[in-house]
C-alpha positions in Angstrom: 25.9 -38.7 -84.3 22.9 -39.5 -86.6 23.2 -42.3 -89.2 21.2 -42.9 -92.3 21.6 -45.9 -94.6 20.2 -45.8 -98.1 20.8 -47.5 -101.5 23.5 -45.8 -103.5 21.2 -44.8 -106.3 21.1 -41.3 -107.9 17.4 -41.1 -107.5 17.9 -41.2 -103.7 19.9 -37.9 -103.7 16.9 -35.8 -102.6 16.4 -38.1 -99.6 20.0 -37.9 -98.6 20.0 -34.1 -99.0 16.8 -33.9 -96.8 18.5 -36.0 -94.1 21.6 -33.8 -94.0 19.6 -30.5 -94.2 17.3 -31.7 -91.5 20.2 -32.2 -89.1 21.7 -28.9 -90.0 18.3 -27.2 -89.4 18.0 -28.8 -86.0 21.2 -26.9 -85.0 20.3 -23.7 -86.7 23.4 -23.6 -88.8 24.2 -20.6 -91.0 22.8 -20.6 -94.6 26.3 -20.5 -96.2 27.4 -23.5 -94.2 24.2 -25.4 -95.2 24.8 -24.6 -98.8 28.4 -25.7 -98.7 27.6 -29.0 -97.0 24.7 -29.6 -99.5 27.1 -29.1 -102.5 29.7 -31.4 -101.0 27.1 -34.0 -100.0 25.7 -34.0 -103.5 29.0 -34.4 -105.2 30.1 -37.3 -102.9 26.8 -39.2 -102.9 26.5 -38.9 -106.7 30.0 -40.3 -107.2 29.3 -43.2 -104.9 26.0 -43.9 -106.7 27.7 -43.8 -110.1 30.9 -45.6 -109.5 31.2 -47.5 -106.2 29.1 -50.5 -107.2 29.1 -50.2 -111.0 31.0 -51.3 -114.0 31.0 -47.6 -115.1 34.4 -46.3 -114.1 35.7 -43.1 -115.7 39.0 -43.4 -117.4 40.5 -40.9 -115.0 39.9 -43.3 -112.1 42.8 -45.8 -111.4 40.7 -48.5 -109.7 42.5 -51.8 -110.0 40.0 -54.0 -108.1 37.1 -55.6 -110.0 33.9 -53.7 -109.3 31.2 -55.0 -107.0 28.2 -55.7 -109.2 24.8 -54.0 -108.8 23.7 -51.5 -106.3 24.9 -51.3 -102.7 24.2 -49.1 -99.8 25.9 -46.0 -98.4 25.8 -45.0 -94.7 25.8 -41.3 -94.0 26.7 -40.2 -90.5 26.5 -36.6 -89.4 27.6 -34.8 -86.2 26.9 -31.2 -85.6 28.5 -29.1 -82.9 31.3 -26.6 -83.2 31.9 -28.2 -86.5 29.8 -30.3 -88.9 31.2 -33.7 -89.7 29.7 -35.9 -92.4 31.0 -39.4 -93.2 30.1 -41.4 -96.2 30.7 -45.2 -96.0 30.3 -47.7 -98.8 31.5 -51.2 -99.4 32.1 -50.7 -103.1 35.5 -51.2 -104.6 38.3 -49.4 -102.8 38.8 -45.9 -104.1 40.5 -42.9 -102.6 39.3 -39.8 -104.6 41.9 -37.7 -102.7 44.8 -39.6 -104.3 44.2 -38.1 -107.7 45.9 -34.8 -108.7 43.8 -31.7 -108.6 42.6 -30.6 -112.0 44.4 -27.6 -113.7 41.7 -25.0 -113.4 43.9 -22.5 -115.3 43.2 -24.4 -118.5 40.1 -23.8 -120.6 37.3 -26.3 -120.6 38.4 -27.9 -123.9 42.0 -28.3 -122.7 41.2 -29.7 -119.3 41.0 -33.5 -118.6 37.7 -34.9 -117.7 37.1 -35.7 -114.0 38.2 -34.5 -110.7 36.5 -31.1 -110.6 33.8 -32.1 -108.1 36.2 -33.5 -105.5 38.4 -30.5 -106.0 35.5 -28.2 -105.3 34.7 -30.3 -102.1 38.3 -29.9 -100.9 38.1 -26.1 -101.5 34.8 -25.5 -99.7 35.3 -27.8 -96.7 37.8 -27.3 -93.9 39.0 -30.9 -94.0 38.4 -33.9 -96.3 39.8 -37.3 -95.4 39.6 -40.8 -96.8 40.3 -44.1 -95.2 39.7 -47.7 -96.2 38.8 -49.8 -93.2 37.1 -53.2 -92.8 36.6 -53.4 -96.6 34.8 -50.1 -96.6 35.5 -46.7 -98.2 35.0 -43.9 -95.6 35.1 -40.3 -96.8 34.8 -37.6 -94.1 34.1 -33.9 -94.7 34.4 -31.3 -92.0 33.3 -27.7 -91.8 33.6 -25.3 -88.8 30.4 -23.7 -87.7 31.3 -20.0 -87.6 
């Protein structure tokens, strides 16, 4: 398992993507899998960067704890074998993105509520997505079989 720790800032997305892509390239993963993991990584990292440590919480989020001020870090761990497992760990306010209902994608854009589409997409393209809160940290794990 490789681990990379970086400040949870949007401008660090390229560095995060390079870390994950580098690990997938080392194991010669299929292009489709690389693309799916890149999409999921972007969505999860951007959400952490925007909301975990900030006062900016979208209305659709039901976060009861007071937000941690400023910028914090995110640890990204990746394991590649028969499956790719990527974990994102932050010490921002507790938040389980899997607890929210999936958006109604049958509705038009104007009728649909804001939020939730990104994590919905992650759940659809990954084989497993799990959340746990442990030792005052949010840990979101995504998993994809290497086929």
